Every structure is written in structure tokens, then in C-alpha cells.
C-alpha positions as CSV (number, residue, x, y, z in Angstrom):
1,M,-0.2,0.5,0.0
2,I,3.1,2.6,1.5
3,E,5.3,1.4,-2.1
4,S,1.8,1.6,-4.5
5,I,1.2,6.1,-2.6
6,V,5.4,6.6,-3.4
7,A,4.9,5.2,-6.7
8,W,1.9,7.5,-7.0
9,A,3.5,10.6,-5.9
10,D,7.0,10.0,-7.9
11,V,4.8,9.7,-11.0
12,H,2.2,12.7,-9.8
13,M,3.7,14.6,-7.8
14,P,7.0,15.2,-8.9
15,N,8.0,18.5,-6.7
16,V,6.1,17.4,-4.2
17,V,8.6,14.6,-3.3
18,Y,11.7,15.9,-4.3
19,L,11.1,18.9,-2.6
20,W,9.4,17.1,0.7
21,E,12.0,18.4,3.1
22,D,11.7,21.6,2.3
23,L,7.9,21.9,2.5
24,W,7.9,20.0,6.0
25,E,9.5,23.3,6.7
26,S,7.5,25.7,5.4
27,V,4.6,24.1,7.7
28,V,6.5,24.7,10.6
29,Q,7.5,27.8,9.9
30,T,4.0,28.4,9.2
31,L,3.0,27.6,12.9
32,I,5.5,29.2,14.4
33,M,4.0,32.5,13.2
34,L,0.7,32.1,14.0
35,G,2.2,30.8,17.7
36,I,3.8,33.7,17.8
37,A,1.4,36.0,16.3
38,G,-2.0,34.4,17.8
39,A,-0.3,34.2,21.1
40,F,0.8,38.4,21.0
41,S,-2.8,38.7,18.9
42,L,-4.8,37.3,22.1
43,V,-3.6,39.3,24.7
44,L,-3.9,43.1,22.6
45,G,-6.8,41.4,21.3
46,V,-9.0,41.2,23.9
47,L,-7.7,43.7,26.2
48,L,-8.2,46.8,23.1
49,G,-12.1,44.9,23.3
50,I,-11.9,45.3,26.4
51,L,-11.2,49.0,26.3
52,L,-13.5,49.7,23.8
53,V,-16.4,48.5,26.0
54,V,-15.8,49.6,29.3
55,T,-14.9,53.9,27.9
56,A,-17.9,53.1,25.7
57,D,-21.2,55.5,26.6
58,G,-23.0,54.0,29.5
59,G,-19.4,51.2,29.8
60,L,-17.9,50.5,33.4
61,Y,-15.1,52.7,32.8
62,A,-17.1,55.1,30.9
63,H,-14.6,57.7,28.7
64,P,-15.4,59.5,25.3
65,V,-12.5,60.9,24.4
66,F,-10.6,57.9,25.2
67,H,-13.5,55.3,23.5
68,S,-13.3,57.5,20.4
69,A,-9.7,58.0,19.7
70,L,-8.5,54.2,20.2
71,S,-11.8,53.3,18.4
72,K,-9.9,55.7,15.0
73,I,-6.9,54.1,15.6
74,I,-8.4,50.4,15.0
75,N,-10.2,51.6,12.2
76,V,-7.3,53.2,10.3
77,F,-4.9,49.6,10.8
78,R,-8.1,48.0,9.8
79,S,-7.9,50.0,6.9
80,L,-4.6,49.4,5.5
81,P,-4.0,46.6,3.3
82,F,-1.7,44.1,4.6
83,V,1.0,44.5,1.6
84,I,1.0,47.6,3.0
85,L,1.6,48.1,6.4
86,I,4.3,45.6,5.6
87,A,5.8,48.0,3.5
88,L,5.0,50.4,5.9
89,L,6.5,48.5,9.1
90,V,10.2,47.4,6.9
91,P,12.2,50.6,9.0
92,V,10.2,49.4,12.3
93,T,10.4,45.7,11.8
94,R,14.6,46.6,11.0
95,Y,14.7,48.9,14.3
96,L,13.4,45.7,16.9
97,V,14.1,42.8,15.3
98,G,17.4,43.3,13.1
99,T,15.8,42.4,9.4
100,S,12.3,42.7,7.4
101,I,12.3,39.3,5.8
102,G,12.4,35.7,7.3
103,I,9.9,34.7,10.0
104,R,10.9,37.8,12.9
105,G,10.5,40.0,10.4
106,T,6.2,39.0,9.7
107,I,6.0,39.1,13.3
108,L,5.3,42.4,13.2
109,P,3.0,43.2,10.4
110,L,1.2,39.6,11.5
111,V,0.6,41.1,14.9
112,L,-0.1,44.5,14.0
113,G,-2.4,43.3,11.0
114,I,-4.7,41.6,12.9
115,I,-4.7,43.1,16.6
116,P,-7.9,45.2,15.0
117,F,-9.8,42.1,13.8
118,M,-9.8,40.9,16.7
119,S,-10.2,44.0,18.6
120,R,-13.6,44.6,17.0
121,L,-14.9,40.8,17.4
122,V,-14.0,41.0,20.7
123,E,-15.4,44.1,21.2
124,Q,-18.8,42.3,19.7
125,A,-18.7,39.6,21.7
126,L,-18.1,41.3,25.0
127,A,-21.3,43.2,24.2
128,D,-23.4,41.2,23.1
129,V,-23.4,40.1,26.6
130,D,-26.9,40.7,28.8
131,P,-26.4,44.1,30.8
132,G,-28.6,42.8,33.2
133,V,-26.1,40.7,34.6
134,I,-23.8,43.8,34.4
135,E,-26.5,45.8,37.1
136,M,-26.9,42.9,39.5
137,A,-23.0,42.9,39.6
138,Q,-23.3,46.6,40.3
139,S,-26.2,46.2,43.0
140,M,-24.3,43.5,44.8
141,G,-21.5,46.5,45.3
142,L,-19.2,44.2,42.9
143,S,-16.4,46.4,41.8
144,R,-15.5,47.7,38.3
145,R,-12.4,45.3,37.9
146,Y,-13.6,42.3,39.2
147,I,-16.9,43.0,37.2
148,V,-14.3,43.1,33.9
149,L,-12.6,40.2,35.3
150,H,-15.1,37.2,36.6
151,V,-18.7,38.2,35.3
152,L,-17.8,40.1,31.8
153,L,-15.5,38.1,30.0
154,K,-16.7,34.4,31.5
155,E,-20.7,35.3,29.9
156,S,-18.7,36.5,26.7
157,L,-16.1,33.4,27.0
158,P,-18.7,31.3,23.7
159,G,-18.5,34.9,21.7
160,L,-14.3,35.1,22.9
161,T,-13.9,31.5,21.5
162,R,-15.8,32.4,18.3
163,A,-13.8,35.7,18.1
164,L,-10.5,33.8,18.7
165,V,-11.2,31.0,16.1
166,T,-12.5,33.6,13.6
167,T,-8.7,35.4,14.2
168,T,-6.4,32.6,14.0
169,I,-8.2,31.4,10.2
170,S,-8.0,34.9,9.4
171,L,-4.2,34.8,10.7
172,L,-3.0,31.9,8.7
173,G,-4.2,33.6,5.9
174,L,-2.0,37.0,6.8
175,T,0.7,34.8,6.7
176,T,0.4,33.2,3.6
177,M,0.1,36.8,2.2
178,A,3.3,37.6,4.2
179,G,5.3,34.7,2.4
180,A,6.0,37.8,-0.1
181,V,8.6,38.6,2.5
182,G,8.7,35.9,5.0
183,G,9.0,32.3,5.2
184,G,6.4,29.6,5.3
185,V,3.2,27.7,3.4
186,G,2.5,31.2,1.3
187,S,6.5,31.6,0.5
188,F,6.6,28.4,-0.1
189,A,3.8,28.0,-2.5
190,I,5.4,31.7,-4.5
191,R,8.8,30.3,-5.1
192,Y,7.4,26.6,-6.3
193,G,4.3,26.6,-7.1
194,Y,3.5,29.8,-8.3
195,N,7.4,31.4,-10.0
196,R,7.9,27.5,-11.1
197,F,4.5,26.7,-12.4
198,M,5.1,23.9,-10.3
199,N,0.9,23.2,-9.9
200,D,1.5,20.1,-7.5
201,I,3.0,21.7,-5.0
202,T,0.4,24.3,-5.7
203,L,-1.8,22.0,-4.9
204,V,-0.5,20.7,-1.9
205,T,-0.2,24.0,-0.3
206,V,-4.2,25.0,-0.7
207,V,-5.0,21.0,0.4
208,I,-2.5,21.7,3.9
209,L,-4.1,25.6,4.0
210,L,-7.4,23.9,4.1
211,I,-6.5,21.2,6.7
212,F,-5.0,24.5,8.9
213,V,-8.9,25.9,8.5
214,N,-10.8,22.9,9.3
215,V,-8.5,21.7,12.3
216,I,-8.9,25.5,13.9
217,Q,-12.4,25.5,13.6
218,G,-13.0,21.6,14.8
219,I,-11.1,22.6,17.9
220,G,-13.3,25.8,18.1
221,N,-16.2,24.3,17.4
222,L,-15.9,21.3,20.7
223,I,-14.5,24.1,22.6
224,I,-17.7,26.5,21.8
225,K,-20.2,23.4,22.1
226,K,-18.5,22.5,25.9
227,L,-19.0,26.3,26.8
228,T,-21.8,26.1,25.6
229,H,-23.4,23.5,27.5
């Protein structure tokens, strides 16, 4: 069975077989980018989402001026196409990490490219919490900090999980676009599938990305199911 599969691959996907080690390395690079950028995005995206909600009119820490300024900054970064964002951040990236290419050179653009998206999703998830729950917590004399950490976040866990899943899938898409300057599956597909017209490489990279998306979505669905029962 294994021999027949290998023989089939040698005939129909010769470039994949020849470049197998490079392909595997690109998958690992994509996972590294997802892990590092995802961790920063999770922390900062949730923090900004919380700030957007609690500083809005009627929020626990209502501050219209701060809320308006933060919202405008987030909108500016959301409006920038990712490729342009990479170009704009080249000097900053070189200053911070010493290079603007490779995995290290893509982390900052990935983080700044996905945080505005995630912060808005987090904002929506938190805003969907029943206001009556917050009012009841306030009537019990609970501190605003306690309400944010133990009521607002807890009640919005399913929505926050959906936001995280959607953000991770979007971040995966950005990693492929970052292949123009970095590594990963996107870079591998551009170098061989696009530039050298290796169609089997293109097909395999698409399949890999589809597997990534389905695994992420599947894990997210399981978590959401547990949180809602």
C-alpha cells in the first residue's frame, strides 16, 4: 500500500516528493508564525476589545474621548491592506528585530495586521453580554475590576472563543500573504508553485491550508460546545 502511494506520488507529484523537506519546513514556519503572532494578538486584541467596551458611553469606565481616539486608531490599521502595512513597517521591523524578512520580519506586521480585527470581534462578543447581568453585579456592590474579569469575560466566553477561531483563521491567511517577505507555506507556494509553475506544489499547499482551517475550526467548535452546555 505504502509503495503504491509513493509510486503514485513520484509520477503525479514529482516536485512535492523532491521538495518534501522544504515543504515540511515551510509548514513548521507557518505554525511558528501562527503561534507567536497568535499569542500577542490574543492578549492585545482582548485587552483592546475590553477597553473599547468599558470606555464607551454607559460603560464601567466611560471615557468618550479615550474611546473615540482608540476606535479611530483601530479603524486606521483595519483600513490598511496587509501588503502595504508590511511595507510601512519595514523601518520599524528592522529597528526592533534587525531584519524585515524571514519569520522574524513578519511577526510585527502580522500582529499589527490582525489585532484591529480581533479587537472588534472581542468588542462585539463583550457587547452581546446581557446588560442585566452587569447591572445585577453592580447592585451587589462588586468592584468594576471584578465585574470585568469575573462577569463580563466569563459570560462572553463562547463569543470570545468564536472571535479567537475567526481571528486565527484570518491570521493563517495573513501568513500566506506574508510569504512575499517571510517564510511559511505562502512563501513556499510563491517560490515554487507560482514562480516556477509547479502545479503540484500549488495543489498541495492549498490542501495543507484547508487542513489547517478545518482543524482550527473543529477545535474551536468543540470548545464552544463545551462552554455552552
